[in-house]
N, C-alpha and C positions, 0 to 999 in steps of 0.2 A: 528455555529451548523447547520447540514443539518438533516432535518426530511422528511419521507415519509411515507405513510401509503400504504398497501397492500389490494386489494380489499376483502380478508378474514378478515380485521381487524388488522393484525399483523402491529405495528408501529415500525419503527426505528427512533432512535434520535442519531446521531453521533455528538460528541464533537472532537473525535481524529481519525485522518486517519494516518496511520504507514505504510510508505512504504519501502520496502527492494530498495537498490540502484542498484547494479551490476546485469543486465540481467531484472531487472524490470523497472526501469527509465532509466538506462544508458546502454550504449553498450559499451564494452571494456573500461569502467570508464568514459565515456564521454556524457554528457548531450546535446541534441540538443536544440538551441535556442526556438523552439517552446515548448518544455517540461519545460524550465525554465520560460517561460512567462504562461503556464498553471498552474504550480506549484505555482507560485506567486498569480494569481487569485484565486487560491483555498485556499491558506492561508488567504486571507481576510475574509473568511466564515467560516472555520474550522481550529483547531489546526493540523499543519501538521509535521510529524516527519519522517525523513530518518533515518531509523536503519540499521546500515551497519558493516561489518567486513572490508570495503574498500578493497577489493583485489588488486585494482590497485592503490590505494593510491591518488585518484584525486578527491573524494567526497568534501573535503573542498574547493578546489579551484574551483571546477566546481558550488558548490552552492553559494558561496560566494557573487554572486550579486543578489541571490533571496531572496527578503524580506519576514520575517514571518516564514521561515522554520528553525525548531529544527534539527541540526544534531546530532545523537549521535552514535558514534562509538564504536562497541562493540570490547572486546578482542577476539583474536584468541582461539578456543578451547571452547568447551561447548557453542557453537553459538546457537543452538536449545533452550537451558534453558534460556540463556540470552534474546533471543527475545521474548520468551514467558514470561518470567517475566516481561519484559517490558509492554507487552501488557495487562498482567494481572494488572498492577500497574495502567495503564491508565483507567481500568474498562472495563469489558468485554460488558456489555451492550451498551456502549457508544463508542466503537471503531469497525472500519473497518480497515482492513489491505490488503496489496497487496504484492505479493511475486512470485517468480518463482522456487527458489531453496530449496534444502533438509534440509538447515538451517531455512527454513521458515515454517516448519511443526508444530513447537510448537506455533508460533504465529497463524496460522491458526486455529488450535485447540482450541485456547483461545477467538479470536474475534467473535463479534456478526455476523459479516459477512466477508468473506475471498475471495479475488478476485486472482485469478492465472493469471498472464500474460506470454504469450507465445511470446516471442520476437526473436531476432537475435541470442541470445547466448542459445536459448532453454528452455526446463522447466524440472524440475525433476516429473516423473509422479506420484508418492506417494503424491507428495504435492498437484499436481492438483486434485487427489481425494479427497482431503479435501477441495478443493474450492467450493464456493455457485455459483460462477460467474467465467468464465475462458473468457479473452478477448486476441486479437493477438497483441497489442501494448501497450507501455504506455499511448499515446494520449488517447486512448479509455479508459483506466482504470480511467485517471484523469476526462474525460468527464463523467463517471458513477456520480460521485459526483457534478459535476459542471450541470449536467442535470438528476437530480435523478429520473425522469420518465422512464429514460432507466431501471433502477433498478426494478421499478415496473413492466414494461412490461415483464422484464425476471424472475423475481421472482413469478409473480402471478399464483395462480393454477387454 
């Protein structure tokens, strides 16, 4: 679990971190060794799910060496609804999600906190408009959770 409190008293208690895969964590379906390492460290303190339609078909092999990660491959079609429903089942109040694409809009609307990631594959602007925080790479996305004071600094009023 990851907890932090903003100066205005608003408290976040995250039990689940849900990540889109392609464009958010991976580029062209491939994860860097640094991202694998960070995901493994994160999975030691919070439940981590990678939720993906797996466009490149590489998520399973890329994540197989990362301990503690729950990989959930969704069906093609109605991806926005499937991702939204997954986050809803985790529980809105204790879930933070990370994404970059059009199919991430539903989970962004459902999670307590949504983080947009603008990586090498770009990002869908309407999804970013729903994000609470925007970062420029997957490393900084994961570090938000490993160093939650970064979120306090960004979200304080």
